[in-house]
C-alpha positions as CSV (number, residue, x, y, z in Angstrom):
1,M,115.2,192.0,169.6
2,P,118.5,190.6,168.1
3,D,121.3,192.9,167.2
4,H,121.8,192.8,163.4
5,S,124.3,195.7,163.3
6,H,127.1,193.4,162.2
7,Q,125.0,192.0,159.3
8,V,123.9,195.5,158.3
9,R,127.5,196.7,158.2
10,L,128.5,193.7,156.1
11,L,125.7,194.4,153.6
12,R,126.6,198.1,153.4
13,N,130.2,197.2,152.7
14,L,129.0,194.7,150.0
15,A,126.7,197.4,148.5
16,D,129.6,199.9,148.5
17,A,131.9,197.4,146.7
18,L,129.2,196.5,144.1
19,E,128.5,200.2,143.5
20,A,132.2,200.9,143.0
21,Q,132.4,198.0,140.6
22,S,129.4,199.1,138.6
23,D,130.7,202.7,138.1
24,S,132.9,201.5,135.2
25,A,130.2,199.3,133.8
26,D,127.6,202.1,133.4
27,D,128.0,201.9,129.7
28,P,127.7,198.3,128.6
29,F,129.4,199.1,125.3
30,V,132.7,200.0,126.9
31,P,135.0,197.0,126.8
32,H,136.3,195.6,130.0
33,P,139.9,196.9,130.5
34,N,141.3,193.4,130.7
35,T,139.5,192.4,127.5
36,Q,140.9,195.5,125.7
37,I,144.4,194.7,126.9
38,I,144.2,191.2,125.6
39,L,142.8,192.3,122.2
40,N,145.5,195.0,121.9
41,T,148.3,192.5,122.6
42,R,150.0,191.9,119.3
43,H,150.7,188.2,119.7
44,T,147.4,187.1,121.4
45,S,146.8,183.4,120.6
46,R,143.4,182.8,119.0
47,S,141.1,179.9,118.6
48,Q,138.2,179.3,116.3
49,L,134.7,179.8,117.6
50,N,132.1,178.2,115.4
51,Y,128.4,178.2,116.4
52,A,125.3,178.1,114.2
53,V,123.3,181.3,114.8
54,P,119.9,182.3,113.3
55,E,120.3,183.8,109.9
56,A,117.4,186.2,110.6
57,L,119.7,188.1,113.0
58,Q,122.0,188.9,110.1
59,L,125.0,188.7,112.4
60,Q,127.6,188.2,109.6
61,H,126.2,191.1,107.6
62,R,126.1,193.4,110.7
63,I,129.6,192.4,111.7
64,R,131.0,193.1,108.3
65,R,129.2,196.5,108.3
66,Y,130.6,197.3,111.8
67,N,134.1,196.3,110.6
68,A,133.8,198.6,107.6
69,D,132.7,201.5,109.8
70,T,135.2,201.0,112.6
71,G,138.1,198.9,111.3
72,I,137.8,196.5,114.2
73,Q,138.6,193.0,113.2
74,H,135.7,190.5,112.9
75,G,137.0,188.3,115.6
76,D,137.5,191.2,117.9
77,I,133.9,192.3,117.4
78,V,132.7,188.8,118.3
79,A,135.1,188.6,121.3
80,L,134.0,192.0,122.7
81,A,130.3,191.2,122.3
82,V,130.4,187.7,123.8
83,D,132.8,188.8,126.6
84,A,130.5,191.7,127.6
85,F,127.4,189.5,127.6
86,L,129.1,186.7,129.7
87,R,130.6,189.2,132.1
88,A,127.1,190.9,132.5
89,K,125.6,187.4,133.3
90,G,128.3,186.7,135.9
91,Y,130.7,184.7,133.9
92,P,134.0,186.6,133.8
93,P,137.1,184.8,132.4
94,E,139.4,183.1,134.9
95,L,142.5,185.1,134.1
96,T,145.5,185.2,136.4
97,S,146.6,188.6,135.1
98,P,145.3,191.1,132.5
99,N,148.0,189.8,130.0
100,A,147.1,186.1,130.6
101,E,145.7,184.3,127.5
102,T,143.2,181.5,127.4
103,T,143.4,178.6,125.0
């Protein structure tokens, strides 16, 4: 029987690394630390994000209500939601540092 101890050790190390990564992601509503740093930076450059979305989802209304309740800017609400979704799907931003900005 072949010795698979090396592969088992690699898989255990990978599992440990993934578990350590997911500890901070237990709550999907907590913004990623890098995202929060970028949003909190006073002079973060911004670009327009225009997409047609189904009216039935009432996204504009819900964003306005959330803004009224929390004071978080509309653009930041959208950035947090889209960033969390894309990170969860395996598409993190390609930032060189937490303070890097994308255009």
